[in-house]
N, C-alpha and C positions, 0 to 999 in steps of 0.2 A: 256405340251406338250408332246407327245409321240416321240418316233424316227421318224415314218412316218410323223408325222406332221411338225417335225422339217425341216427333209431333203425337204419337198414341197416348205418352206419357204427361203430357202437359195437360193440366186439370187446372179449374178456377182454384183461386184463392180461398183459404179456410175461414169462412165467416165465423164461424164460433170462436176460433181463437182471436181474431181482431176485435170481436165483441167484449171477450174476457179483457184483451190487452186495453181497450178504449175505458173499461170500467175502472181498471187499475190506476190508467191517468186520471180519471175523474175522482179518485177516492184521496190523490195525493193531495196533502195539505198545500195547496198555492190556488190561484184563480184557474178556472176552466180554460183549458186549451191556451194558456197562457205561453208555452213553447212554441205554438203553433205548428210550421212544418216539422220539427224535431219531434214531436208529437205522432204527426202522421206517419214519419219514416217508420217509427218504431212498431205502429199498428200495422203498417203495411208487412214487414218483417216476419211479423207474427203470423201474417195470412199465407205469405210466401213458404214459412217453414212449417206450418202447421201445428206451431208451439208458442205457448204467450209464455213460456217460462224461458225469456231469451238471455242466454249466457254471454261472456265477453268472445265476440267474433274475432275469429283469426281469419286475417286478409292477406289477399294476395293481386297484384297487379299484372295482367296478363299484357305486353304489348305485341301485337302482330304486325311483324316487318316483311315488307315488300317493296320492289321495285316496279315502275309502270312506265311500258315501253311509249306511252303519250309523251316522255319528256323528250325524246326527240323533235317535237313540235316547238320547242323553245317557251315550253309553258310555264318555265321555272327560274327563279333565281339562282338556286346551288344545283351543283352538279350531282349526278346517280350517286357517284362515290359516296355522298354522305350517308346514304341509307345503311351501307354496312358500318362505317365508322361509328356512328351514334348508336348503333342496335347493339355492337361489341362493347359498348362504353356502358350500356345499362349493366354489365355484371360485373364492371370495374369502379362501380361507383362515382364514374364521372359524367354521366347524363343527369339532366335535371330530373328525370323523374325517379331515378335510382336513389339520389341523394334525397329527394323526399321520402320515399320510401322509408330509408332508413332512419328518417326522423320521427315518423309516424309508426314504427314500427310492424311496417307490413314487408310483406316478401315479393320481388319481382322475379317474372318469369318471361323472358323475351322469346318469342319463336320467330324462326327463320322459315316463314312459309314461303317465301317467294324474292327472296334478296338474288341478287344478279350474280354475285358469287359466293363461294363456300364461306361459311362464318363458324364460329365455336359458339352460337348460342344454340337454343333448342331447335333438334333439326326436325321440322315436319315440311320440308320444302315441296312446294307441289310441281314450281317451274323456276327458272333462272328467269322472273320477272314476267310480267305479261308483256303481250303484243301491240304495237301502237294503234291505237283505238282509232285513231284519224284514218287508218289503212285498210282497217276490217275489225273485228271482234276482238276483244281483249283478251281473251281466253275461250276455250271450248265449256260448254254447259257442263261436261263432266270433270273437267278442272274445278269449274266454282263450285259443284256438288262437295268436290273432294275437298276445297278449301273451307267449306261449312264444317265438313266433318271433322277437320281438325280441330275446330274451336270446339264442337262438341265434347271432341275426345281429351281435350286440356281440362274441361269442367269434370268430365268424371275422373281424370287423374287426381285433380286437386281436391274433390271432395274426398278420395280415399286418404288423403294425407292431411286430412282436418280441417280443411279451408271452407269457410261458411259465408264469405263474402268475395266477390271478385269485381275487380276495376278493369275495366276495356280501355286498352290503350293502342297506339300504331307509331309505326316510323317507318314512311315511304317517300321520297321526293317524286313530287307530281301528284299525291292522294289528294290534295285538294281539287284536282283538275278532274280526277274521278269521281269524288263525293260529289261535286257540282253538277256533274252529268247526271249521276243516280238521281240527286236531289231535285231535278228538273224534270225527269221522267217520273219519277213515283209522285211528285207533288203536281205534277202539270203545271209547272211554272216556267216562266221565260227563262233562258238560261243565263241572262244580264241581273235578273234579279236574285237568283240563287247562288251567283260567282264573285269571291273575292279575290284579294289581292295575294290570299295566302302567304308565303315566307318573304314579303315586302316585293312584290312585281310595281314596276312603274306603270303608269295611266296606258303606255303604249303595249307594255306586259299584258296586261287586263285585257286590253280589247283583243288581242291576239288570242289569251286563253278562252275570252269567251267565243270565238270565231272558231277555235278548234274544236271545242266542244259543241256547237253548234254542227258544223258538219260532221263531228263522230256520231251524234244522235240521228242525224238525218240518213248516214251512209248504213248505219247496222238497224236502224229501226227495232230499238229494244221495245218489248212489251210491258206495259206499266201495271198491266195486271199478273205480271209474271215475274216476282223479283230476281229469281233466279237467272232468268234471260237478261234481266237488265245489267245483274252483276256480270254475267257474260260476257257481255258487248261492250260496256262503257265502263264497268266497275275494275275492282282490283281486287288482288288475294287476298291482301292484308283486312279488306273491308268484309269479304265473305265471311274471313274467321272469324272477326269480329262478329258477324250475324250467327256465326255458330255457338260462340259463346252465350248468346242473349237465348239461343233454343235451348242450349243443354240446361243451361242456368234454371230456365223454367222446368223442363223435366224431371231435374233434378232437385228441386227447392231450392236453388242455390240464390239468394240476390244477387243481382249484375249492374254495375253502376256504369252508367252513361258518361262519357267525359265530354269532350266537345265536338264541333261539327262532324267529324271524319268518323268516330264512333257514334254520334246520332243517327246518322245515313245507315251506318251496318244496324244499328236498330230497327229504323224505319223498314229494313229490307227484311230482316227476322218478322216484324209485324206484319208485313207482307205476306210473309208464308204461314205466319199463324198469328192473328190477331190477340188471341189470349196472353200472349208472351208480353204483351205492353204491361201487365200486372205486375211482371216480375222483374221489372225495370225502376232502379233509383236515376234520377238525374240531378247530377252534382253541380254543375255552373251554366253559364250563357256565355258561349263563346262570341268572341266579336266578329267571325264568318257571318256575311250578311244572311244568309238561309237559315242560321241556327234554331233564331225564335219559330220559322215555319214549322221546320222538322220537330222542334220539343211539342209544337200546338197538334200537330197531326200525332204524335205519339200521346198526346194527352198527359204530357208531362211537365211538372213546373219546377224549376231548379232551385237550390237554396241559396247558391253562392253567384255574386254579380262582382267579379274583378277584372273583366275586360282582358281575360286571357286567350290565347290564340295560340299557345305552344305544341300542344297535342301530346303525345308520348304518355299521355294518362294523367299527366301534371293536375288537370281540374278534379278527377275522381279520387286521387288521392290527397288533395288539398280538403276535400268532402270527408274524409274517413275520421278525423276528430270530432267533428260535427255529431258523427254517430255516436261515436264512445262516449261524449257529454250527455247526449240524449240517454242513452242505454244507464249511465251511471245514475241519473236522477230517476229514471224509471224503477230500477230495481234498489237503489238505497233511500229515497226519499221517506220519510214516515206518512202514515195518512191521517186526516183529520180524526179518525176515532182513537186510532194511538195518542195523539197528543191532545184528546179531549176538546177538540175545536168545531163549532158547529161548520159544517160542510158549506161550500159553495153550491149553488142552485141555478140551472138555466134561468135567464130571465128573456123576455119577449122585448 
């Protein structure tokens, strides 16, 4: 599907399925809403899928991998070559996210959407990295749209393979710089408020990073009301691909999990394109990056995990998967008050 077809297929959540799911939770022999957000997640999944009979969920992680031209400005501690190295390690079970996926029985599908060199992972390359946004637009509008459509197509492919939940991840040196630039524009916040140290910048490095982002925004003048324009001018191919995952998930009734800051900015871009998409997102954790809370609040999402993580790759989203399995096991397997001849709890003022 292209973007237009995708948007046409995005509908509100199925309220009837959510109501039936909540009734099931309230009938289970335990205090009402005593599993808190775990109950809310299953109810939301019922609404996303249009089915309160939720079966075991086959899960996948899709890390979008791309390089960013802005690294030429000295905004990172690591060299650009790390992007390709870690991206290929996803398939060798040597990257953190791939090890975690194996542990929780999830599959990983790393996508080369814009790495600066050729790689052995899934090839959906739009360009060999973006341009330096401090000198001009990071990419063309056409490239940004193509990258979004890569994300949409990945959801289509995975749904055909039986996957029913997708976690978003990324790998790309310099992408906390692009994410901070996008967050500043889309949230209308000062750059210094939304910019962190990324993978370990010094105080001087952080100041340089802020200066570069401010310069890029002033030079390119991205339109805060047009997320595609923001992606093209100060974003990245990985973030655009992530936005496509969220759009595709909403169109195809597949829950998509927000990882950390970079993933959340992709989600924010998707919600800017179509606000209804927010209802098809699940928030995993609160990243240590300073703008994470602001972005999640804008998305009206509340994360389940507070682990002080900031690794990226989709690690927070994968850590969230077992909570979903636990909640679903209780929802499916626990007896009701009626089945054990016990008086049911009732709501109290």
